[in-house]
LUMMARPA-548036 format. One record per residue (C-alpha): residue number from 1; residue in three letters; x, y, z. Coordinates in nm, 3 decimals. Layout:
SITE pos code      px      py      pz
SITE NUM  ala       X       Y       Z
...
end
This chain:
SITE pos code      px      py      pz
SITE   1  met  -7.186   4.086   1.115
SITE   2  thr  -7.118   4.269   1.455
SITE   3  thr  -7.325   4.356   1.751
SITE   4  ser  -7.346   4.605   2.054
SITE   5  arg  -7.291   4.359   2.326
SITE   6  tyr  -7.096   4.054   2.400
SITE   7  ser  -7.267   3.727   2.457
SITE   8  lys  -7.343   3.565   2.793
SITE   9  thr  -7.067   3.314   2.789
SITE  10  ala  -6.811   3.562   2.662
SITE  11  met  -6.929   3.785   2.971
SITE  12  val  -6.905   3.481   3.210
SITE  13  leu  -6.564   3.342   3.091
SITE  14  his  -6.447   3.711   3.077
SITE  15  trp  -6.472   3.807   3.465
SITE  16  gly  -6.446   3.449   3.553
SITE  17  leu  -6.077   3.458   3.397
SITE  18  ala  -6.040   3.796   3.564
SITE  19  leu  -6.103   3.701   3.885
SITE  20  ala  -5.896   3.345   3.880
SITE  21  leu  -5.624   3.578   3.732
SITE  22  leu  -5.594   3.800   3.990
SITE  23  phe  -5.647   3.526   4.235
SITE  24  gln  -5.352   3.314   4.092
SITE  25  ile  -5.122   3.665   4.092
SITE  26  gly  -5.213   3.717   4.413
SITE  27  leu  -5.113   3.361   4.524
SITE  28  gly  -4.786   3.404   4.354
SITE  29  trp  -4.717   3.700   4.582
SITE  30  gln  -4.763   3.485   4.888
SITE  31  phe  -4.541   3.164   4.736
SITE  32  glu  -4.248   3.481   4.764
SITE  33  thr  -4.263   3.472   5.145
SITE  34  leu  -4.429   3.136   5.207
SITE  35  glu  -4.259   2.898   5.448
SITE  36  arg  -4.276   2.547   5.296
SITE  37  gly  -4.504   2.319   5.479
SITE  38  pro  -4.836   2.128   5.405
SITE  39  asn  -4.983   2.479   5.410
SITE  40  met  -4.733   2.560   5.063
SITE  41  phe  -4.791   2.218   4.918
SITE  42  ala  -5.185   2.265   4.967
SITE  43  leu  -5.107   2.619   4.766
SITE  44  tyr  -4.924   2.482   4.543
SITE  45  gln  -5.186   2.156   4.411
SITE  46  leu  -5.443   2.458   4.402
SITE  47  his  -5.268   2.675   4.218
SITE  48  lys  -5.202   2.469   3.967
SITE  49  ser  -5.550   2.343   3.941
SITE  50  val  -5.673   2.680   3.902
SITE  51  gly  -5.421   2.721   3.622
SITE  52  ile  -5.538   2.457   3.430
SITE  53  ala  -5.899   2.617   3.472
SITE  54  ile  -5.807   2.915   3.313
SITE  55  leu  -5.610   2.729   3.019
SITE  56  val  -5.951   2.529   2.948
SITE  57  leu  -6.170   2.843   2.987
SITE  58  ser  -5.911   3.047   2.789
SITE  59  leu  -5.962   2.815   2.509
SITE  60  ala  -6.308   2.836   2.548
SITE  61  arg  -6.292   3.247   2.522
SITE  62  leu  -6.064   3.228   2.239
SITE  63  ala  -6.288   2.982   2.044
SITE  64  ile  -6.620   3.194   2.127
SITE  65  arg  -6.384   3.485   2.007
SITE  66  ile  -6.333   3.365   1.702
SITE  67  ala  -6.686   3.219   1.642
SITE  68  arg  -6.939   3.453   1.787
SITE  69  pro  -6.981   3.853   1.649
SITE  70  arg  -6.856   4.077   1.889
SITE  71  pro  -6.850   4.468   1.918
SITE  72  gln  -6.611   4.639   1.729
SITE  73  pro  -6.328   4.824   1.928
SITE  74  met  -6.371   5.172   2.038
SITE  75  ala  -6.035   5.278   1.963
SITE  76  asp  -5.972   5.655   1.858
SITE  77  thr  -5.651   5.645   1.693
SITE  78  ala  -5.381   5.442   1.506
SITE  79  trp  -5.215   5.437   1.889
SITE  80  ser  -5.480   5.307   2.087
SITE  81  arg  -5.603   5.062   1.844
SITE  82  leu  -5.230   4.948   1.809
SITE  83  ile  -5.254   4.924   2.209
SITE  84  ala  -5.565   4.746   2.223
SITE  85  ser  -5.469   4.451   1.968
SITE  86  ile  -5.129   4.468   2.208
SITE  87  val  -5.327   4.390   2.486
SITE  88  his  -5.580   4.150   2.418
SITE  89  gly  -5.337   3.957   2.234
SITE  90  gly  -5.118   3.977   2.536
SITE  91  phe  -5.385   3.858   2.757
SITE  92  tyr  -5.435   3.523   2.533
SITE  93  leu  -5.055   3.453   2.542
SITE  94  val  -5.056   3.503   2.905
SITE  95  leu  -5.372   3.300   2.997
SITE  96  ile  -5.280   3.021   2.786
SITE  97  gly  -4.899   3.053   2.797
SITE  98  gly  -4.964   3.116   3.183
SITE  99  pro  -5.044   2.726   3.300
SITE 100  leu  -4.865   2.535   2.997
SITE 101  thr  -4.527   2.634   3.144
SITE 102  gly  -4.623   2.603   3.488
SITE 103  trp  -4.736   2.230   3.351
SITE 104  leu  -4.358   2.211   3.195
SITE 105  leu  -4.232   2.346   3.529
SITE 106  val  -4.388   2.075   3.715
SITE 107  ser  -4.304   1.807   3.466
SITE 108  ser  -3.974   1.882   3.431
SITE 109  ala  -3.883   1.895   3.820
SITE 110  lys  -3.641   1.668   3.961
SITE 111  val  -3.899   1.521   4.183
SITE 112  lys  -4.235   1.452   4.040
SITE 113  val  -4.502   1.580   4.287
SITE 114  pro  -4.862   1.431   4.122
SITE 115  thr  -5.129   1.704   4.033
SITE 116  ile  -5.437   1.586   4.133
SITE 117  leu  -5.705   1.877   3.960
SITE 118  phe  -5.886   2.010   4.276
SITE 119  gly  -5.838   1.669   4.445
SITE 120  tyr  -6.045   1.465   4.168
SITE 121  leu  -5.863   1.467   3.851
SITE 122  pro  -5.492   1.314   3.778
SITE 123  leu  -5.270   1.518   3.542
SITE 124  pro  -5.042   1.371   3.363
SITE 125  his  -4.683   1.459   3.331
SITE 126  leu  -4.535   1.571   3.012
SITE 127  pro  -4.272   1.405   2.876
SITE 128  ile  -4.048   1.656   2.909
SITE 129  gly  -3.663   1.597   3.061
SITE 130  pro  -3.543   1.793   3.357
SITE 131  ser  -3.325   2.026   3.143
SITE 132  ala  -3.649   2.237   3.044
SITE 133  his  -3.732   2.300   3.400
SITE 134  ala  -3.479   2.610   3.468
SITE 135  ser  -3.648   2.778   3.086
SITE 136  ala  -3.991   2.685   3.201
SITE 137  glu  -3.977   2.864   3.552
SITE 138  thr  -3.823   3.197   3.376
SITE 139  leu  -4.089   3.209   3.108
SITE 140  his  -4.356   3.112   3.386
SITE 141  ala  -4.230   3.418   3.591
SITE 142  gln  -4.196   3.655   3.328
SITE 143  leu  -4.570   3.596   3.203
SITE 144  ala  -4.671   3.691   3.547
SITE 145  trp  -4.542   4.016   3.513
SITE 146  leu  -4.638   4.052   3.184
SITE 147  ala  -5.038   3.937   3.342
SITE 148  ile  -4.988   4.231   3.601
SITE 149  val  -4.911   4.500   3.312
SITE 150  leu  -5.175   4.393   3.028
SITE 151  leu  -5.398   4.404   3.397
SITE 152  leu  -5.331   4.788   3.461
SITE 153  leu  -5.331   4.858   3.070
SITE 154  his  -5.672   4.706   3.039
SITE 155  val  -5.802   4.909   3.352
SITE 156  ala  -5.677   5.232   3.244
SITE 157  gly  -5.833   5.205   2.881
SITE 158  ala  -6.131   5.097   3.037
SITE 159  leu  -6.197   5.388   3.296
SITE 160  arg  -6.072   5.592   2.963
SITE 161  his  -6.355   5.516   2.752
SITE 162  gln  -6.633   5.447   3.047
SITE 163  phe  -6.536   5.824   3.233
SITE 164  phe  -6.347   6.050   3.021
SITE 165  lys  -6.451   5.975   2.667
SITE 166  asp  -6.820   5.935   2.790
SITE 167  glu  -6.847   5.587   2.592
SITE 168  asp  -7.081   5.331   2.772
SITE 169  leu  -6.804   5.059   2.708
SITE 170  leu  -6.871   4.844   3.037
SITE 171  gln  -7.278   4.775   2.903
SITE 172  arg  -7.072   4.560   2.651
SITE 173  met  -6.923   4.339   2.904
SITE 174  leu  -7.216   4.366   3.196
SITE 175  pro  -7.551   4.145   3.172
SITE 176  leu  -7.651   4.465   3.340
SITE 177  lys  -7.822   4.796   3.174
SITE 178  leu  -7.607   5.133   3.289
SITE 179  glu  -7.871   5.368   3.188
SITE 180  arg  -7.723   5.687   3.422
SITE 181  lys  -7.381   5.833   3.509
SITE 182  ser  -7.400   5.691   3.886
SITE 183  thr  -7.510   5.334   3.801
SITE 184  ala  -7.204   5.313   3.565
SITE 185  ala  -7.002   5.448   3.838
SITE 186  ile  -7.119   5.186   4.107
SITE 187  ala  -7.102   4.897   3.909
SITE 188  thr  -6.735   5.023   3.834
SITE 189  val  -6.701   5.033   4.211
SITE 190  thr  -6.817   4.673   4.224
SITE 191  val  -6.608   4.527   3.950
SITE 192  val  -6.267   4.705   4.101
SITE 193  ala  -6.393   4.549   4.437
SITE 194  gly  -6.452   4.205   4.326
SITE 195  leu  -6.116   4.183   4.161
SITE 196  gly  -5.949   4.361   4.446
SITE 197  val  -6.093   4.008   4.673
SITE 198  ala  -5.969   3.784   4.439
SITE 199  tyr  -5.610   3.899   4.476
SITE 200  ala  -5.661   3.954   4.844
SITE 201  ser  -5.781   3.609   4.884
SITE 202  gly  -5.477   3.446   4.706
SITE 203  thr  -5.187   3.665   4.893
SITE 204  thr  -5.415   3.586   5.236
SITE 205  leu  -5.550   3.212   5.177
SITE 206  ser  -5.420   2.939   5.410
SITE 207  leu  -5.529   2.561   5.391
SITE 208  ala  -5.352   2.470   5.708
SITE 209  asp  -5.655   2.457   5.906
SITE 210  ala  -5.898   2.346   5.591
SITE 211  lys  -5.788   2.003   5.694
SITE 212  pro  -5.766   1.921   6.005
SITE 213  ala  -5.728   1.609   5.941
SITE 214  ala  -5.366   1.643   5.763
SITE 215  gln  -5.330   1.735   6.139
SITE 216  ser  -5.461   1.434   6.280
SITE 217  ile  -5.528   1.182   6.052
SITE 218  ala  -5.546   0.845   6.214
SITE 219  pro  -5.785   0.729   6.452
SITE 220  ser  -5.743   0.836   6.827
SITE 221  pro  -5.503   0.639   6.943
SITE 222  ala  -5.584   0.376   7.275
SITE 223  pro  -5.432   0.592   7.602
SITE 224  glu  -5.125   0.416   7.617
SITE 225  ala  -5.055   0.470   7.233
SITE 226  ala  -5.117   0.843   7.305
SITE 227  ser  -4.886   0.910   7.561
SITE 228  thr  -4.595   0.734   7.340
SITE 229  ala  -4.669   0.947   7.040
SITE 230  arg  -4.339   1.126   7.107
SITE 231  ala  -4.124   0.800   7.117
SITE 232  gln  -4.119   0.742   7.492
SITE 233  pro  -4.158   0.362   7.499
SITE 234  glu  -4.387   0.233   7.759
SITE 235  ala  -4.115   0.012   7.925
SITE 236  glu  -4.050   0.390   8.096
SITE 237  glu  -4.355   0.355   8.290
SITE 238  thr  -4.396   0.269   8.658
SITE 239  pro  -4.419  -0.159   8.718
SITE 240  glu  -4.729  -0.297   8.796
SITE 241  glu  -4.786  -0.617   9.014
SITE 242  val  -4.875  -0.872   8.863
SITE 243  lys  -4.965  -1.244   8.988
SITE 244  glu  -4.758  -1.526   8.858
SITE 245  pro  -4.911  -1.811   8.665
SITE 246  glu  -5.017  -2.097   8.797
SITE 247  ala  -4.879  -2.294   8.534
SITE 248  ala  -4.677  -2.285   8.291
SITE 249  glu  -4.860  -2.130   7.898
SITE 250  pro  -4.762  -2.289   7.607
SITE 251  val  -4.683  -2.119   7.293
SITE 252  lys  -4.973  -2.037   7.139
SITE 253  asn  -5.060  -1.886   6.767
SITE 254  trp  -5.277  -1.599   6.790
SITE 255  arg  -5.510  -1.443   6.527
SITE 256  val  -5.553  -1.051   6.500
SITE 257  ser  -5.902  -0.924   6.499
SITE 258  lys  -5.999  -0.684   6.247
SITE 259  gly  -6.013  -0.333   6.355
SITE 260  gly  -5.626  -0.334   6.461
SITE 261  arg  -5.439   0.018   6.368
SITE 262  leu  -5.137   0.028   6.230
SITE 263  ala  -5.012   0.400   6.263
SITE 264  phe  -4.683   0.624   6.127
SITE 265  thr  -4.657   1.000   6.209
SITE 266  ala  -4.365   1.204   6.012
SITE 267  asp  -4.242   1.569   6.103
SITE 268  trp  -4.282   1.789   5.839
SITE 269  asn  -4.165   2.156   5.980
SITE 270  gly  -4.241   2.099   6.276
SITE 271  thr  -4.614   1.985   6.165
SITE 272  pro  -4.721   1.616   6.260
SITE 273  ile  -4.833   1.450   5.941
SITE 274  asn  -5.049   1.149   6.077
SITE 275  gly  -5.126   0.838   5.820
SITE 276  thr  -5.226   0.481   5.885
SITE 277  phe  -5.177   0.157   5.672
SITE 278  gly  -5.501   0.000   5.566
SITE 279  arg  -5.407  -0.359   5.521
SITE 280  trp  -5.153  -0.580   5.724
SITE 281  ser  -5.111  -0.922   5.810
SITE 282  ser  -4.968  -1.090   6.092
SITE 283  ser  -4.820  -1.462   6.206
SITE 284  ile  -4.770  -1.437   6.586
SITE 285  arg  -4.648  -1.721   6.795
SITE 286  phe  -4.647  -1.641   7.182
SITE 287  ser  -4.605  -1.719   7.541
SITE 288  pro  -4.548  -1.502   7.806
SITE 289  asp  -4.372  -1.800   8.002
SITE 290  asp  -4.209  -1.920   7.658
SITE 291  leu  -4.058  -1.640   7.524
SITE 292  gly  -3.765  -1.767   7.374
SITE 293  asn  -4.015  -1.976   7.108
SITE 294  ser  -4.216  -1.707   7.078
SITE 295  asn  -4.191  -1.505   6.769
SITE 296  val  -4.396  -1.262   6.565
SITE 297  gln  -4.392  -1.128   6.151
SITE 298  val  -4.568  -0.836   6.043
SITE 299  thr  -4.595  -0.765   5.675
SITE 300  val  -4.732  -0.449   5.590
SITE 301  asp  -4.876  -0.341   5.247
SITE 302  leu  -4.742   0.002   5.142
SITE 303  gly  -4.990   0.055   4.913
SITE 304  ser  -5.221   0.052   5.130
SITE 305  ala  -5.052   0.353   5.321
SITE 306  ser  -5.320   0.703   5.356
SITE 307  thr  -5.268   1.047   5.532
SITE 308  ala  -5.632   1.173   5.413
SITE 309  asp  -5.481   1.391   5.112
SITE 310  ser  -5.467   1.214   4.772
SITE 311  gln  -5.219   1.407   4.633
SITE 312  arg  -5.018   1.377   4.896
SITE 313  asp  -5.059   0.980   4.921
SITE 314  glu  -4.962   0.957   4.544
SITE 315  met  -4.657   1.170   4.602
SITE 316  leu  -4.622   0.906   4.915
SITE 317  leu  -4.677   0.609   4.764
SITE 318  gly  -4.447   0.739   4.446
SITE 319  glu  -4.052   0.707   4.369
SITE 320  ser  -3.960   0.997   4.566
SITE 321  phe  -4.069   0.778   4.903
SITE 322  leu  -4.210   0.444   4.953
SITE 323  asn  -4.183   0.358   4.563
SITE 324  val  -4.460   0.091   4.601
SITE 325  ala  -4.435   0.007   4.249
SITE 326  ala  -4.082  -0.180   4.303
SITE 327  his  -4.121  -0.219   4.683
SITE 328  pro  -4.509  -0.311   4.752
SITE 329  lys  -4.432  -0.472   5.080
SITE 330  ala  -4.243  -0.377   5.455
SITE 331  val  -4.158  -0.722   5.688
SITE 332  phe  -4.071  -0.710   5.993
SITE 333  ser  -3.935  -1.028   6.142
SITE 334  ser  -3.864  -1.082   6.536
SITE 335  ser  -3.530  -1.247   6.699
SITE 336  asp  -3.619  -1.152   7.045
SITE 337  ile  -3.882  -1.077   7.282
SITE 338  gln  -3.829  -1.023   7.643
SITE 339  leu  -3.992  -0.877   7.923
SITE 340  val  -3.907  -0.534   8.029
SITE 341  arg  -4.141  -0.533   8.362
SITE 342  gly  -4.513  -0.593   8.409
SITE 343  asp  -4.680  -0.549   8.097
SITE 344  asn  -4.444  -0.443   7.910
SITE 345  tyr  -4.256  -0.591   7.623
SITE 346  arg  -3.927  -0.524   7.390
SITE 347  ala  -3.894  -0.735   7.018
SITE 348  arg  -3.596  -0.688   6.846
SITE 349  gly  -3.583  -0.792   6.510
SITE 350  thr  -3.517  -0.660   6.177
SITE 351  leu  -3.730  -0.433   5.899
SITE 352  lys  -3.677  -0.544   5.509
SITE 353  leu  -3.835  -0.148   5.384
SITE 354  his  -3.778  -0.006   5.049
SITE 355  gly  -3.493  -0.281   4.967
SITE 356  glu  -3.315  -0.223   5.253
SITE 357  thr  -3.300  -0.449   5.597
SITE 358  his  -3.152  -0.302   5.939
SITE 359  pro  -3.260  -0.377   6.295
SITE 360  val  -3.567  -0.209   6.480
SITE 361  thr  -3.753  -0.237   6.805
SITE 362  leu  -4.087  -0.253   6.894
SITE 363  asn  -4.213  -0.169   7.231
SITE 364  phe  -4.501  -0.291   7.387
SITE 365  lys  -4.777  -0.359   7.650
SITE 366  leu  -4.971  -0.679   7.630
SITE 367  lys  -5.241  -0.782   7.850
SITE 368  ile  -5.405  -1.169   7.812
SITE 369  asp  -5.754  -1.221   7.936
SITE 370  gly  -5.828  -1.587   7.846
SITE 371  ala  -5.791  -1.636   7.509
SITE 372  thr  -5.811  -1.256   7.432
SITE 373  ala  -5.514  -1.086   7.390
SITE 374  lys  -5.469  -0.669   7.405
SITE 375  val  -5.186  -0.546   7.211
SITE 376  thr  -5.076  -0.149   7.221
SITE 377  gly  -4.736  -0.061   7.116
SITE 378  thr  -4.468   0.193   6.967
SITE 379  ser  -4.144   0.227   6.764
SITE 380  lys  -3.950   0.467   6.547
SITE 381  leu  -3.768   0.391   6.242
SITE 382  arg  -3.522   0.654   6.064
SITE 383  arg  -3.634   0.712   5.695
SITE 384  thr  -3.312   0.766   5.559
SITE 385  gln  -3.183   0.453   5.645
SITE 386  phe  -3.434   0.300   5.445
SITE 387  gly  -3.328   0.538   5.152
SITE 388  val  -3.694   0.651   5.184
SITE 389  gly  -3.713   1.030   5.037
SITE 390  ser  -3.497   1.070   4.730
SITE 391  gly  -3.335   1.382   4.554
SITE 392  glu  -3.419   1.638   4.790
SITE 393  trp  -3.650   1.482   5.042
SITE 394  ser  -3.342   1.286   5.076
SITE 395  ala  -3.269   1.602   5.328
SITE 396  thr  -3.416   1.579   5.686
SITE 397  gly  -3.424   1.976   5.715
SITE 398  glu  -3.841   1.963   5.617
SITE 399  ile  -3.940   1.619   5.654
SITE 400  ala  -3.760   1.505   5.981
SITE 401  asp  -3.543   1.166   5.985
SITE 402  ala  -3.724   0.994   6.255
SITE 403  val  -4.065   0.881   6.141
SITE 404  ala  -4.289   0.720   6.498
SITE 405  ile  -4.480   0.415   6.454
SITE 406  ala  -4.777   0.337   6.694
SITE 407  phe  -4.984  -0.005   6.681
SITE 408  asp  -5.277  -0.160   6.858
SITE 409  phe  -5.522  -0.456   6.790
SITE 410  ser  -5.679  -0.743   7.001
SITE 411  ala  -5.587  -1.079   6.911
SITE 412  gln  -5.745  -1.390   6.950
SITE 413  ser  -5.555  -1.717   7.053
SITE 414  ala  -5.649  -1.999   6.737
SITE 415  pro  -5.659  -2.372   6.788
end
């Protein structure tokens, strides 16, 4: 059984795959000159998502091609029939093999970057080792070049049949009726323009501004904290006049109120990536009159880290960085708290993070009003000192070594 036109489903899949393939080719060209950073990371995630979508749609298109009747080929010579068969078979090789080799490429990488399709659906890695990485990369690139050649041949063949042989080829794959040559010409120009836009979109797309939260993810810090975002401690500020207390205050237990904030900022290729820890607890014993017996301990649930980007967060929590599965907590314990000047204090202690323990200093401003205390502060730590960032991420060329910490909260004195 034959037909003069393709089914509506086949038409939708044909043009959808054409647009997606040209977009992917354009995006591939952009990767050749794109600087590594948040924009490249986001575009790679989109590239993987579109690739898997192409794989699924291509399998659906192949099933329809086998199950549903389709028009007979218009090839008029043995050579044209051979070329048409090669081109159509080659397209299925590209549309199915391209995403599969890309999947292999991601799965065999030394640094396991999670793939979340379109930000919602996790795609597991294939069970394959790093030894296959180079071969997968070569095949993926060769299939991209093959796609370009096939597209040129396919378009040339379509134009030949439509305009040089006067055969109504477009009518078979378009839902419109092309009753005159002028209508066919307009439809051809529209199709070519649409495909060109898809390619151009891939070559120029930037996601750096699409998610402004990647630039400023944490809630707006208090004025004191904002002035120290680049780690100039509050101790450097002009001294403030304070009245001496009339009587020494004993050491009190303090309970942190809801709404506190613990944030971090890392530098990726000159772009600040801000995040927060959603869950942390503290044990605070403090009196400005008895700093020798004052102490602070803060326990951070590393699994609550968020930069408002699910794909980046998966990577942050994985083995390459925080490795939350093996080291779920970070603990700061003070050993010495000193008054610097005015309301500014400095707490020295140790931070246990990622299986490493090293000295860390917190600079903070404290204002006590009766039973309420307000605290804002900053610190800095070196991620490589704690082994955060393995493999290619252990270098500091892309992600800076220094990580800035900022915190602000209110606390109530506990009985």
